[in-house]
C-alpha positions, 0 to 999 in steps of 0.5 A: 495567236493560235498554234495553227495561226503560227504554222499558217504564218510560217508557210506564208513566209516561205511560200515563195520557196514552196512554190518554186519546188513544183518541178521536183516531183519524185514518183513513189512506190504507190504511183503518187508524187512527193515533191521537195516542196512537200518535204519542206512544208513538212520540216518547216511545220514539224520543226515548230511542232518539236520546239512547242509541243515536244511530247506529241508524237508526229504523224505525216503522209511522208512519214509512212509506213508507221510500223514501229508505233504503238497507237493510243486512243488517249495518246497526243498526236499532230497530224499533217498533210503537208501538201495534199493534192500533190498532183495538182501542186506539181502540175501547176494548178492552185488547188492544193492545201495543208492540213493539221489536227492536234490531239492531246491525250486523246482529245482534239485541240485544234485544226486548220485547213490552209490553201496558200495559193488560193488565200483560203484558211479555216482555223478552229475557233474562227468564223467562216463565210457560209454559202448555200450551194447545190453542188456535190463535191467528189473525190477523185480516182472514181471508177465508172461503177463508183459514179453510177452509185452516187445519189442524184445531184444538182451538178457535181465537181471533182477536184483532187484535193481533200483539203479543198473539198472538205473546206468547201463542204464546211463553208456551204460551197459544196452542199455535200462531199463524199470520198467513196474510195477511202482516205488516210487520216492525214487527209480527213481529220482537219475537215471533219473537225471543222465541220463538227464546229460549223454544224455540218454533218460529218460521217466516217464509214457510215457513222457519225463522226464525234471528233475522235482520233483516226489512225494511219493503220487504214483508210476511211470513207467519209461524207459531210453534207449540210 
């Protein structure tokens, strides 16, 4: 069993408790929510990581800011988004997910996207059923000006969960997914690396992505397309 597969099993074993915490939201300084569900997933995953990959630096959305860390392109990191789509999670929607990417000495080892309530999972090294969609996926929080700049598409979908959106692009349920506003590394590293594995074109800030580590020092604009 792979490292990410073990993490998926841990989350499955605790899913009843995680989903019972949907009504525990707290507003953060940036006006987004965090719930006790986010913190429980983070604790479960990082307890396992500390026991099994103790030399890796742990990066999570809920650890920000990272003012006391020196970033090293050749370093070893575990990047986690414990619940991507917290706004969906606390609203009772099922489109939320867990994302994790593991880098050792600057080299990507394994990534995973897990959508627990949709029972969908993608893990490095595992096959995925492929589709040929005409739908273009978009990130949420777009302005009218952002929408006016978009290329023509057959149909659009806007669902506020990067893991859900990127997984759909990786498996071809979206022909294209773009985030034009910019997102953090924990939002996109799993999807970017899975895209490379499944021959989906991946771009970061307009340049081809090649599997490099992205750090939580800034936001990144991303595009996935078949």
